[in-house]
C-alpha positions in Angstrom: -12.4 -44.4 5.6 -10.0 -45.8 3.3 -6.3 -44.8 3.3 -6.0 -42.9 0.0 -7.4 -39.6 0.2 -6.9 -38.3 -3.3 -6.9 -40.4 -7.0 -6.0 -38.8 -10.4 -7.1 -41.6 -12.7 -6.3 -41.6 -16.6 -7.2 -37.4 -16.9 -6.5 -35.6 -19.8 -6.1 -31.9 -19.4 -5.7 -29.0 -22.4 -4.8 -25.4 -22.7 -7.2 -24.8 -25.8 -6.5 -27.7 -28.5 -2.8 -28.2 -27.0 -2.8 -31.3 -24.6 -1.0 -30.9 -22.0 -1.8 -34.0 -19.5 -2.0 -37.3 -21.0 -4.0 -39.9 -19.1 -2.1 -39.5 -15.3 -2.6 -41.3 -13.0 -1.6 -40.8 -9.2 -2.6 -41.3 -5.5 -1.5 -39.9 -2.3 -2.6 -42.0 1.1 -3.6 -40.0 4.3 -0.5 -38.1 6.2 1.8 -38.8 3.3 4.2 -36.5 1.4 4.2 -37.7 -2.6 6.1 -35.8 -4.3 6.3 -34.7 -8.5 9.4 -34.4 -10.3 10.0 -32.7 -13.7 11.3 -30.0 -15.5 9.4 -27.0 -16.1 6.4 -27.7 -19.3 6.4 -31.0 -18.3 2.4 -30.4 -16.9 3.1 -30.1 -13.1 1.5 -26.9 -12.6 -1.2 -28.1 -14.8 -1.9 -31.5 -12.8 -2.1 -28.9 -9.8 -4.4 -26.6 -11.4 -6.5 -29.8 -12.5 -6.8 -31.0 -8.8 -8.0 -27.9 -7.6 -10.4 -27.1 -10.7 -8.4 -24.2 -12.0 -8.0 -26.0 -15.4 -10.2 -28.9 -15.1 -9.9 -32.0 -16.7 -11.9 -33.0 -20.0 -11.7 -36.5 -19.3 -10.7 -38.6 -16.4 -11.6 -38.5 -12.6 -10.2 -37.1 -9.8 -11.3 -38.8 -6.4 -10.4 -37.0 -3.4 -11.4 -38.8 -0.2 -14.2 -41.2 -1.4 -16.0 -38.3 -3.7 -15.1 -37.6 -7.5 -14.3 -33.8 -7.6 -13.3 -33.2 -11.4 -15.5 -30.4 -13.0 -16.6 -29.0 -9.3 -15.5 -24.9 -9.1 -12.5 -24.6 -7.4 -14.0 -22.8 -4.2 -16.1 -25.9 -3.8 -12.8 -28.2 -3.6 -11.3 -26.2 -1.2 -14.4 -26.6 1.0 -13.9 -30.4 0.7 -10.3 -29.9 2.1 -8.1 -29.2 -0.5 -5.6 -26.0 -0.7 -2.9 -24.7 -2.8 0.6 -23.0 -2.5 0.4 -21.7 -6.6 3.8 -20.8 -7.6 5.1 -17.5 -7.9 3.4 -17.6 -4.1 0.3 -14.7 -5.4 0.0 -13.4 -1.7 -2.1 -10.2 -1.6 0.7 -7.2 -2.3 -1.4 -4.7 -0.5 -2.7 -6.5 2.5 -1.2 -7.0 5.7 0.0 -10.5 6.7 -2.6 -10.6 8.9 -5.0 -9.5 6.5 -3.6 -11.9 4.1 -4.3 -14.9 6.5 -7.7 -13.3 8.0 -9.1 -13.5 4.7 -8.6 -16.8 3.9 -9.6 -18.4 7.4 -11.8 -21.1 6.8 -15.5 -20.2 7.7 -18.0 -22.4 9.4 -17.3 -26.0 10.8 -14.4 -28.6 9.4 -14.7 -32.2 9.7 -13.2 -34.2 12.5 -10.3 -35.8 10.2 -9.5 -31.8 9.0 -6.3 -29.8 11.0 -7.7 -26.9 13.0 -5.6 -24.1 11.7 -5.5 -20.5 13.1 -3.5 -17.7 13.5 -2.1 -18.7 16.6 -0.9 -22.5 15.1 0.4 -20.6 12.1 2.3 -17.9 13.7 3.9 -21.0 15.9 4.8 -22.9 12.4 6.4 -19.9 11.2 7.5 -17.1 14.0 9.0 -14.6 11.2 5.1 -14.2 10.0 4.3 -12.8 13.8 7.0 -10.5 13.8 5.6 -9.4 10.9 2.1 -9.3 11.3 1.2 -5.7 10.3 3.9 -5.3 7.4 2.4 -5.3 3.8 2.9 -8.6 1.6 4.9 -6.6 -0.7 7.5 -5.5 1.7 8.5 -9.4 2.9 11.5 -11.3 1.3 10.7 -14.1 -1.0 10.7 -16.7 1.6 8.6 -14.7 3.8 6.1 -14.6 1.1 6.5 -18.1 0.3 6.0 -18.4 4.5 2.6 -16.5 4.1 1.8 -18.7 0.7 1.6 -21.7 2.9 0.2 -20.4 6.2 -2.8 -19.0 4.0 -3.5 -22.3 2.7 -3.6 -23.7 6.1 -6.0 -21.1 7.2 -8.5 -23.5 4.9 -7.8 -25.8 7.5 -7.6 -28.7 4.7 -6.8 -32.4 5.0 -4.6 -31.9 1.5 -2.1 -29.5 0.4 -0.7 -28.6 -2.9 2.2 -27.0 -3.4 3.8 -26.1 -6.6 7.5 -25.1 -6.6 7.6 -24.2 -2.9 11.6 -23.5 -3.0 11.6 -21.9 -6.5 13.9 -18.8 -6.1 14.9 -19.1 -2.5 18.3 -19.1 -0.5 19.5 -22.4 0.9 18.7 -21.4 4.5 15.1 -20.5 3.9 14.9 -23.6 1.8 15.7 -25.8 5.2 12.7 -23.6 7.1 10.7 -24.2 4.2 11.5 -28.3 4.3 11.2 -28.1 8.4 7.8 -26.9 8.2 6.7 -29.5 5.6 8.1 -32.0 7.9 6.3 -30.9 10.6 3.0 -30.4 8.7 3.0 -34.3 7.7 4.3 -35.2 11.5 1.1 -33.0 12.2 -1.2 -35.4 9.6 -1.6 -33.4 6.5 -1.3 -35.2 3.6 1.0 -32.9 1.2 1.5 -33.9 -2.7 4.3 -31.0 -3.8 5.6 -30.4 -7.3 9.3 -29.8 -7.1 12.6 -29.3 -9.5 14.4 -29.6 -6.6 15.7 -33.0 -6.5 18.1 -33.3 -3.5 15.0 -31.5 -1.4 12.1 -33.5 -2.9 13.9 -36.9 -2.4 14.7 -35.8 1.5 10.8 -35.0 2.1 9.0 -37.7 0.1 7.0 -41.2 1.0 6.4 -41.8 -2.6 8.5 -40.1 -5.3 7.0 -39.9 -8.7 9.0 -38.7 -12.0 7.2 -37.2 -15.0 8.0 -36.1 -18.7 6.1 -34.5 -21.4 2.8 -34.4 -21.6 3.0 -35.4 -17.9 4.1 -39.5 -18.6 4.6 -41.2 -15.1 8.2 -42.8 -15.9 8.8 -43.8 -11.9 6.3 -43.9 -9.1 7.5 -45.8 -6.3 10.0 -45.2 -2.8 12.4 -42.2 -3.0 15.6 -44.8 -2.1 14.8 -46.7 -5.3 14.4 -43.6 -7.5 16.8 -44.4 -10.4 20.1 -42.7 -11.3 18.7 -41.6 -14.8 15.7 -39.9 -13.3 17.8 -37.8 -11.1 20.0 -36.7 -14.1 16.5 -35.9 -15.9 15.6 -33.2 -13.3 17.5 -30.3 -13.0 19.5 -29.7 -9.4 19.3 -26.1 -9.0 21.5 -24.1 -7.0 
C-alpha cells in the first residue's frame, strides 16, 4: 500500500469557459494533514469540488487510494472513502442533529483501512451535538452547525476528509474546539486536506502547507516551519 492516499496531477477545471484551475498538482500522505492556503477566489473551493466530483476537471488525473477517480460521480467517490465538509456548512436545516447524522451513515461494509464512525464516536468528538441531538439544525449556532457538518462527513467513514474553510465565521473559542477535533482526527489516522485562510490556524495544524495563488498556481509546498514570510503576508489573517 502506497504512503500517498491522494494525488492530484496537473488538473484543469473550468466553470463554463472560465479556467479556474490551470495545472494544479499536489498529494496527501496517509494519516497526514495537508493545508492549502490562499485568498478567496484563487480556486481552493474549486479544487475541493474537483476532487469530490462536483466540478470534474477537464484534464489531468486525480488518483485516490491507487485508483483514478476523475470523472466519477460524487456518490461513487464518497463510497470509495472521500468525504467533504463544504464551505458554508450546508447542513439540512429542517432536520434534527440526529437526523442529519443518521442520513449520512455509511451503508454496507467499510474497508479495513477506514475508520468506523457511528453516532457514539461523533458524540464523543463533539459532546455538544449529543446535548442537542433532538434540535433542528437551523436552531444551532454557527459553531454547532460546523460541528454537525464535520460529524455528518465522518458518518460516511472516510479515509480522506476534505474541509473547505471550516473556521470561517466562527468565534475564537469555537475555532479552538474545531482545531482540537481536527487534531484528534489526525491522531486517529484520518487523512485530511484542509482549505483555509487563517494562516495561524492552518500552520499550527498542518504536516504540509501549500500556498495557492490565482488559477491554482502553487507557490509553496513544504513544511509549515518553512512557510515563507511573503506567503504569510499574501494570505489574510482573519479576526
